[in-house]
C-alpha positions in Angstrom: 0.1 -0.2 -0.1 1.3 3.5 -1.1 1.9 6.2 1.6 -1.4 8.1 1.4 -0.4 10.9 3.9 -0.1 14.6 3.7 0.9 17.6 5.9 -0.8 20.9 5.2 0.1 24.3 7.0 -2.0 27.6 6.4 -1.4 30.7 7.7 -3.8 33.7 7.1 -4.5 37.0 9.1 -7.4 35.0 10.5 -6.1 31.5 11.3 -2.8 29.7 11.8 -3.0 25.8 11.1 -0.9 22.7 11.1 -2.4 19.5 10.0 -1.3 15.9 9.0 -3.6 13.2 7.7 -3.2 9.6 7.0 -5.8 8.1 4.9 -5.0 4.4 6.0 -4.9 5.1 9.8 -6.1 3.6 12.9 -8.6 6.4 13.7 -6.2 8.5 16.1 -7.3 12.0 16.4 -5.3 14.7 18.1 -7.3 18.0 17.7 -6.9 21.5 19.1 -9.0 24.3 17.1 -10.1 26.5 20.2 -13.9 25.5 19.4 -14.6 22.5 22.0 -17.5 20.8 20.1 -15.7 21.0 16.6 -12.6 19.3 18.2 -15.0 16.5 19.3 -16.4 16.0 15.5 -13.1 16.2 13.9 -11.9 13.4 16.5 -15.0 11.2 15.6 -14.2 12.1 12.1 -11.0 10.4 12.4 -12.0 7.7 14.5 -15.2 6.8 12.4 -13.0 7.1 9.4 -10.1 5.1 10.2 -8.0 8.4 9.5 -5.2 9.3 11.6 -5.6 13.2 11.9 -3.8 15.8 13.9 -5.0 19.7 13.7 -3.7 22.5 15.7 -5.4 25.7 14.7 -4.8 29.2 16.2 -8.0 31.2 15.1 -9.7 34.4 15.7 -12.4 32.7 18.0 -12.6 35.9 19.7 -14.8 37.0 16.7 -16.7 33.7 16.1 -16.0 30.2 15.0 -16.4 30.9 11.0 -12.8 31.3 10.3 -11.5 28.6 12.1 -14.0 25.7 11.1 -13.8 27.2 7.0 -10.0 27.0 7.3 -9.8 23.7 8.6 -12.1 22.3 6.2 -10.0 24.0 3.7 -6.6 22.5 5.0 -8.4 19.1 5.5 -9.6 19.3 1.8 -6.1 20.1 0.7 -4.9 17.2 2.7 -7.0 14.7 0.9 -6.4 15.9 -2.4 -2.3 15.8 -1.6 -2.5 12.2 -0.1 -4.7 10.5 -2.6 -2.6 11.7 -5.6 -3.8 10.5 -8.8 -6.2 8.4 -7.0 -5.3 5.3 -8.5 -6.7 2.1 -7.5 -9.6 3.9 -5.1 -13.2 2.9 -5.2 -14.3 6.8 -5.9 -17.9 6.4 -4.8 -19.8 6.0 -1.6 -23.1 6.4 -0.1 -23.4 6.2 3.9 -26.5 7.1 6.1 -25.7 7.3 9.6 -28.2 7.5 12.7 -27.4 9.2 16.0 -30.6 8.5 18.3 -33.5 10.5 16.9 -31.0 12.1 14.1 -30.0 10.8 10.6 -27.4 12.2 8.4 -26.8 10.9 5.0 -23.6 11.6 2.6 -23.1 10.8 -1.1 -19.7 11.3 -2.5 -17.7 10.8 -5.8 -14.2 11.8 -5.3 -14.3 13.3 -8.8 -11.9 15.8 -8.8 -14.7 18.1 -9.8 -15.8 20.0 -6.6 -19.6 20.3 -6.2 -21.5 20.4 -2.9 -25.2 20.1 -2.2 -26.8 20.1 1.0 -30.6 19.7 2.2 -31.9 20.0 5.7 -31.5 22.0 8.7 -30.4 22.2 12.4 -32.8 22.1 15.2 -30.5 24.6 17.4 -28.5 27.4 15.9 -25.6 26.4 18.4 -24.0 23.4 19.6 -21.3 24.8 22.6 -19.2 27.1 20.7 -19.8 25.5 17.3 -22.6 27.5 15.2 -24.7 24.4 13.8 -24.8 25.8 10.2 -20.9 25.7 10.3 -21.1 21.8 9.9 -22.8 22.6 6.5 -20.0 25.0 5.7 -17.2 22.5 6.6 -18.7 20.2 4.3 -18.6 22.5 1.7 -14.9 23.9 2.3 -13.5 20.2 2.5 -15.6 19.3 -0.8 -14.2 22.3 -2.6 -10.6 21.7 -1.8 -10.5 18.0 -1.9 -12.1 18.0 -5.2 -15.1 16.1 -4.2 -18.7 16.0 -5.6 -20.6 15.8 -2.3 -24.4 15.5 -1.2 -25.1 15.8 2.4 -28.6 15.4 4.0 -30.0 16.1 7.7 -33.4 14.6 7.1 -34.5 14.2 10.7 -33.8 15.1 14.2 -34.4 17.3 17.2 -31.4 17.9 18.8 -28.7 19.8 16.8 -25.8 18.1 18.7 -27.1 14.7 17.3 -27.7 16.1 13.8 -24.1 17.6 13.3 -22.5 14.7 15.1 -24.4 12.2 12.4 -23.3 14.4 9.5 -19.5 14.4 10.7 -19.8 10.5 11.2 -21.5 9.9 7.7 -18.9 12.1 6.1 -16.1 9.9 7.8 -17.7 6.6 6.7 -18.5 7.6 3.3 -15.1 9.2 2.6 -13.6 5.8 4.2 -15.6 3.9 1.8 -14.7 6.0 -1.4 -11.1 6.1 -0.7 -10.2 2.6 0.0 -7.9 0.9 -2.4 -9.8 -1.9 -4.2 -7.6 -4.6 -4.9 -9.1 -5.6 -8.4 -8.1 -2.2 -9.7 -4.7 -0.7 -10.8 -5.6 2.2 -12.9 -7.5 5.3 -12.0 -10.9 4.7 -11.7 -12.3 6.8 -14.8 -13.1 6.3 -18.6 -10.9 9.7 -19.3 -8.0 8.0 -17.3 -7.7 10.8 -14.9 -9.7 12.4 -11.9 
């Protein structure tokens, strides 16, 4: 198996981020973004996707959580794109639905190299801890745009935003794990174009 890892550093006037990703990991997450519930979600993302992920972000959380969540999504997307390289041998597509108590979220992904994002649903509360609930949608968007994913996300039931957001992150993790797995039957890039 190839070394599907990446390290990304991103520094702007709003955030300073160091991130590492191993796609073929054990689910180990070490995360410190200054937004507690977001840390919890990224740790769950690593655990349920079996990705090894470290994130350190020093962001302008005295303003709000927007720049931190958005920029971590950008950096993680860049890391997936780098770690996947030419995408040779991957399964490419995946479709996952994940429940958490009363909430259900679904993710359909194509590791296509063509960024596209659709979201349907809404969150029952505006905030979960220090995380603005809608930033879960924006995180997925930022990830898709920078990893080159066609990504459809749905939060179709729930009454508790904690459960809704967590189901979304876990569904995203499971779908990305499925789509990025290597298929032993395939040695080429999964496209009739020959390139993704």
